[in-house]
C-alpha positions, -999 to +999 in steps of 0.1 A: -495-496-292-472-468-322-462-457-287-440-482-282-431-489-320-407-467-346-406-431-339-431-433-309-464-413-309-482-388-285-517-380-278-515-346-291-501-362-326-522-391-329-553-364-331-535-346-359-530-379-375-568-386-368-577-356-382-555-355-413-584-377-431-581-395-462-567-372-488-546-395-514-537-404-547-539-444-537-580-441-524-588-427-554-567-446-575-585-477-553-615-466-553-612-465-595-598-500-601-631-516-579-652-492-606-637-506-629-638-545-618-673-540-612-681-530-648-666-561-661-684-591-660-680-610-632-706-625-605-691-611-574-699-568-579-727-549-591-720-520-609-736-500-581-713-511-554-685-492-578-699-469-581-709-463-544-669-465-538-657-436-566-691-412-546-678-422-513-639-418-517-640-393-541-666-373-517-644-379-486-612-367-499-626-335-514-643-329-475-609-338-462-590-315-486-611-286-480-625-287-445-594-305-429-574-288-445-586-256-444-585-265-401-554-278-396-533-252-391-561-239-357-562-272-347-524-273-347-522-234-328-553-246-301-529-279-293-495-257-295-479-276-319-469-248-342-446-234-316-408-238-317-391-259-289-368-235-263-338-247-281-348-237-312-359-204-301-327-195-286-308-206-315-329-181-336-325-150-315-284-164-318-280-166-354-300-130-360-275-110-338-250-130-359-267-122-389-269-082-374-223-086-372-223-096-411-246-074-423-219-044-408-194-062-420-211-063-457-221-022-450-186-017-444-172-032-472-202-021-503-205+012-486-181+036-503-185+038-542-160+055-563-185+066-587-222+067-569-206+077-531-215+062-498-249+050-485-269+057-454-271+029-433-304+036-416-317+037-448-306+005-452-310-016-423-353-005-425-356-033-453-338-057-435-367-061-410-357-093-390-330-074-371-356-043-369-366-053-332-333-070-319-341-047-281-328-077-260-296-082-246-276-111-271-269-143-251-253-178-261-281-203-266-263-225-244-264-203-214-286-225-191-287-232-153-267-264-145-301-278-133-319-275-163-316-315-172-345-318-194-331-283-213-295-296-213-307-326-225-324-313-258-302-289-266-277-315-270-303-340-291-305-302-311-266-295-316-260-332-328-284-331-354-274-297-365-238-316-368-248-345-386-265-319-413-236-307-414-217-339-426-242-345-445-240-309-464-195-315-463-209-357-476-230-335-511-202-311-513-172-341-517-195-357-540-195-327-567-156-319-564-155-358-576-136-372-538-161-397-538-192-418-557-224-418-563-224-456-546-200-444-517-224-413-510-251-433-509-239-452-485-225-424-461-260-404-465-277-435-456-255-435-422-264-403-419-301-410-419-300-438-396-282-413-371-302-386-369-335-414-357-309-417-326-294-390-312-324-385-287-314-414-267-282-419-277-245-402-288-235-402-327-234-439-337-233-426-380-201-448-383-223-481-371-240-478-405-206-479-423-193-505-402-201-535-428-184-520-458-151-515-438-135-545-438-098-552-436-089-588-436-059-606-420-050-628-450-042-594-466-013-588-442+000-619-457-001-608-494+024-586-483+049-610-473+041-632-506+068-636-530+042-625-555+047-599-582+042-563-566+022-551-591-001-577-590-006-572-552-014-539-556-040-540-580-063-569-560-053-552-529-065-514-544-097-530-559-105-547-520-096-514-496-110-488-525-145-487-510-139-487-474-106-464-481-127-436-492-156-440-472-132-436-443-119-407-462-149-393-467-159-398-431-136-385-411-131-355-436-170-345-430-167-349-398-139-327-394-153-295-417-190-300-397-168-295-362-148-262-377-185-249-386-201-259-349-172-243-336-169-215-355-209-208-353-213-213-316-181-210-300-163-228-270-200-241-249-205-267-231-225-286-253-211-281-287-176-292-270-195-329-257-210-331-290-173-326-309-157-356-284-182-378-295-175-371-335-139-372-322-144-408-313-166-418-340-136-414-360-115-440-338-129-469-361-122-454-394-083-435-385-077-472-380-090-487-408-066-463-427-038-469-406-038-502-402-040-495-445-013-470-452+010-500-427+009-531-448-001-512-482+009-477-481+011-475-523-026-486-518-041-446-501-016-433-531-028-445-558-060-435-547-052-403-538-035-396-570-072-412-587-089-385-564-070-361-572-065-368-612-105-371-620-106-336-595-082-318-617-098-325-652-134-324-641-122-288-626-106-280-660-140-290-675-159-263-663-135-238-663-135-237-704-172-242-702-172-209-684-149-194-704-172-206-731-207-191-716-191-155-711-179-152-746-139-156-742-138-191-762-160-201-790-183-227-788-159-247-813-129-238-796-148-254-762-155-284-779-123-290-790-109-286-755-136-302-741-133-335-763-098-336-749-107-337-718-135-363-717-109-384-733-084-379-707-114-386-679-124-418-698-088-431-702-087-427-666-115-450-654-109-476-676-066-475-673-065-460-635-032-453-629-013-479-607+017-450-587+044-459-576+061-456-534+089-424-543+122-433-525+136-426-496+160-400-515+132-390-531+111-383-505+142-364-484+143-339-514+112-332-522+103-323-485+103-282-486+133-276-460+152-296-482+142-292-517+143-252-513+183-252-502+211-249-525+219-280-543+254-279-530+245-271-492+222-294-497+243-327-509+261-323-473+232-323-452+215-354-470+247-374-460+237-359-422+199-374-425+185-399-406+153-419-422+127-435-390+097-451-395+073-439-361+043-461-349+009-449-337+015-430-306+052-428-305+072-397-290+090-376-312+099-349-287+089-333-248+082-302-235+109-286-220+142-314-237+175-307-249+168-296-287+189-324-297+178-319-334+146-313-358+123-342-377+112-335-417+081-356-413+073-369-449+044-392-446+015-391-418+001-367-393+017-357-357+001-343-329+010-319-300-002-312-268+019-283-245+011-278-212+022-240-210+005-232-245-037-228-245-052-254-266-090-244-258-096-233-288-077-261-307-100-289-323-074-307-347-037-297-328-018-318-355+006-306-385+008-327-416+035-343-439+058-315-447+061-300-414+094-291-399+095-298-362+113-287-337+132-261-359+126-230-338+139-246-301+173-255-326+176-216-342+168-205-303+188-223-283+161-237-257+141-266-248+112-281-269+080-259-266+053-288-267+054-326-269+053-341-305+034-374-306+024-393-343-012-396-347-003-419-374+025-440-391+047-412-396+081-415-422+103-387-409+146-377-413+161-365-384+187-337-385+210-328-355+214-297-344+251-292-350+244-297-386+213-270-385+241-244-368+263-246-394+234-244-421+227-216-401+256-195-404+260-210-445+243-179-456+226-150-445+193-160-471+195-195-457+191-184-419+159-161-433+147-195-450+151-209-416+132-187-396+106-187-421+102-225-419+107-222-381+070-201-381+054-217-405+050-247-370+053-213-340+026-196-356-001-228-354+010-233-318+005-200-305-023-191-323-043-223-330-075-203-330-064-178-362-037-208-382-050-244-371-080-235-408-049-229-428-035-257-444+006-262-443+006-240-482-014-215-471+008-215-441+036-211-468+021-183-488+012-162-460+048-169-445+069-162-478+043-131-495+020-122-470+044-112-444+072-087-426+102-103-409+123-074-392+154-073-373+156-043-343+183-033-328+185-026-290+167+010-280+141+011-303+108+015-300+079-003-324+045-004-322+020-034-338-006-019-361-042-026-358-054-059-372-017-070-367+001-101-349+035-103-339+054-130-330+091-125-313+113-149-325+146-140-310+159-110-285+139-094-259+117-066-252+100-048-228+066-027-224+054+002-202+057-016-172+085-026-174+077-062-181+107-083-199+088-107-226+113-133-235+110-155-271+086-170-283+059-144-276+030-128-292+026-095-298-006-075-301-021-039-305-027-025-276-068-026-279-068-062-292-097-085-276-081-116-262-111-136-263-109-132-307-077-156-299-089-180-269-057-167-252-081-147-223-052-162-194-017-170-212+014-155-199+026-152-237+009-133-257+012-094-245-004-064-252+011-027-254+007+003-273+050+002-277+076-025-268+108-015-266+138-032-279+163-046-249+185-068-272+186-078-309+153-094-313+139-107-348+101-102-354+076-117-382+043-102-387+011-111-398-019-093-414-051-108-401-074-096-433-047-110-452-046-146-434-085-146-434-085-134-470-059-160-478-079-187-462-112-183-474-098-180-515-083-206-511-107-233-499-138-215-519-141-246-535-146-268-499-182-267-491-180-245-458-162-220-484-192-218-501-208-189-486-181-167-487-184-165-529-204-130-541-202-141-582-228-162-599-210-194-606-204-187-641-184-157-634-166-169-597-157-201-621-138-177-648-122-157-622-116-175-597-093-201-611-062-185-631-064-152-603-066-167-573-042-195-586-011-172-597-023-149-562-025-179-538+000-200-551+026-169-556+050-163-589+064-196-595+087-175-625+088-143-605+096-157-569+120-178-581+142-151-589+137-134-555+160-136-519+161-145-500+124-155-511+131-174-538+139-205-508+102-197-496+094-197-531+107-225-536+095-247-508+062-238-520+066-256-545+078-287-534+053-283-510+019-284-532+036-297-562+067-317-554+094-311-581+079-321-603+068-280-613+101-263-606+116-267-637+080-268-654+078-235-644+117-223-647+115-233-686+085-207-688+101-184-675+140-186-691+129-163-724+117-138-702+140-109-695+145-113-661+168-082-652+149-051-654+120-074-629+153-080-601+159-038-610+122-029-602+123-050-570+157-035-556+140+007-560+113-009-546+128-023-515+147+008-510+125+030-505+111+003-481+138+000-460+135+025-433+096+018-429+098-002-398+131-001-378+164+017-381+181-012-381+182-032-414+148-054-418+150-090-429+122-089-452+103-055-464+068-047-454+040-052-485+039-015-500+002-012-508+014+020-531+026+014-564+047+037-584+048+050-611+074+032-640+093+051-666+094+030-700+123+039-717+137+020-753+155-011-752+187-001-770+190+024-741+180-004-719+207-023-727+234+002-725+233+001-684+227-040-686+261-043-704+275-013-682+271-033-653+300-060-656+326-032-658+317-018-626+319-056-609+350-058-621+362-026-603+348-044-567+384-063-541+390-095-551+366-114-527+381-134-502+357-167-509+329-176-539+300-172-515+312-133-501+323-124-540+290-135-553+271-117-527+292-089-524+293-082-568+254-087-560+252-056-537+275-035-560+256-043-591+222-033-570+238+000-556+253+008-591+217+004-600+195+029-571+226+052-577+214+058-611+175+052-601+176+074-577+193+103-600+166+098-629+135+088-601+129+057-630+126+026-638+141+004-667+114-021-678+119-041-713+088-043-731+084-070-755+049-079-753+023-067-726+016-101-717+054-101-702+043-072-681+046-081-644+038-055-620+039-071-588+055-057-549+088-068-541+083-094-512+122-099-512+156-080-500+190-091-506+213-093-477+227-060-462+266-054-472+292-067-447+305-038-427 
């Protein structure tokens, strides 16, 4: 009968159950209960019966533990039940080779030591015994014959279990981060447990256990159309829909994390792709629920996200000051004082959660990174020619091959891209979120759209015609560079999804604005892509050794690059060569793979998939990770805003992360600092870097890793030089226009600074206090002087 109920039972498992015997505390408790009853005054049991119960039960338990317990391992071995399944054995072999790769990477990072010298790999490997007998060739765990259907089913079952384990781990991570409550976590965990019981007989079905908790009554739609006060409607709908929204959001996020981890570990195998497709199908109903809420009550999702982020930031701050106290940088009284203030804020959040108003259309447009970063005069002209539109899910914004009529600014919602030319083999989530600028590259270069853009949710976006972008392009050189940088954000994710799809839009903005190099090359120049670098040809034409003409957009890789690592084995827009010859004026942006990987790990260290990357203890990582990585990954809010043209990209980075509220704060904090000496340091640095890559003038300087020695003079000497600058500017001829005059005066000022610095070989820095010194590499250069 047990074969046909529950999990089922075969003969070997039945033998183990019988052999397990009577060994629990429940049997002893029952026998002691009989003994106590027999000792009392009653006509049913004699005292001898109670004694016999205790004796026989205790004897059987004792013998079971001693005899049966010591021989169970041999019985399991005789029945063959202690062997790993073939699917798990293949996964273990594959994992050991992955461990060897990680060991080699760790050894490469730790081998050299300035104080102790190098280490010996042979000796290190002797102590890693689990990697010593890797004499067989590595093979993928899913490389089995098509005729072996049994092995295929076992592989599917095994990978489903592993993906569900990843989903459950992601739920735990979200609970620790404060994204979900304990009640929501219990519901989500229970659904995963129920789905694991059914993976052998059907596809993933963890959403089935969540349906009863996620409901959107039809009468809610009438509330939105009613004449009730908006605050009252928002309050009641938030209370009713809060749990369902959190469950759906956590479900989609956990599955996305698990899919990415599975793909990174196993690659693009047929079994992994099947399970990933099942995971995507499971999320359809969750996406539909959130879409219904977004269409009917758009303010609800904004309120819930605001609550979630507020709670997460407050708990993060509490952990941070506690780590400062543990490391001795704060005294206990100071820590308690700060922590009490944070706990008060947390209680205020729980008792009086925020009710957020939906932003106005003008606010949405002003906080979009592309529009909000532009100067006020240019931005006002652009706002008057912008068309707002609301598109439902599944609407096509533009199609591949069509003429570019304008650009789309996504303020709310997500879009999905598809292309017949571009490779999507390694693209798990081909989506672009809010803050993206679509179609900008095609408008700048004047070519047809390179992919289809379809809304994946309800999208609130703005359309700007091509003619307005062309006018904006020729208005100022700094704006031209900024527009090309903005176009590279989306283009990089389209051309190399395997590398850049994991990164969020704010991470891409940090990478493009601060850790990339954009150069312009003239005809006849030769260029070489360095190792571990990725180049993207934005405009112009190149030739390689076999006289193949390269047209934009194109991906430029080193000559020995492994295309399989990029998922571009058979793409016609990817090129590898030792040298590239410029056939026509070309604009190329370069990314460092190591910088991109480090930036992604750094900004995602708080996510569940980022945990293995941490090498410090919890206390010290909490102390060091926030202030340093926050400042490094987000950019210098005050210093970067001064850069030209990097100031526009820095402003766009601020808007994409914080909206418009942080801009005034950052500028106010930097207002009391001396900015002119900093600008002189940047100018001196960029002048030394101008000739590194190209004989033509580079639009963006390469990132130099050298640190120049600084000669610090007195404040009086410094002020004399600053006072002399207006006199030099006054000798310049009268400009034709305001913008040209401002740029020409800036060029004269920098030329004067650079000539003095080159003559004296020194850099002037005013020392107000040690905390105000900032030795940072320059990431921007002013535009060249007009002929």
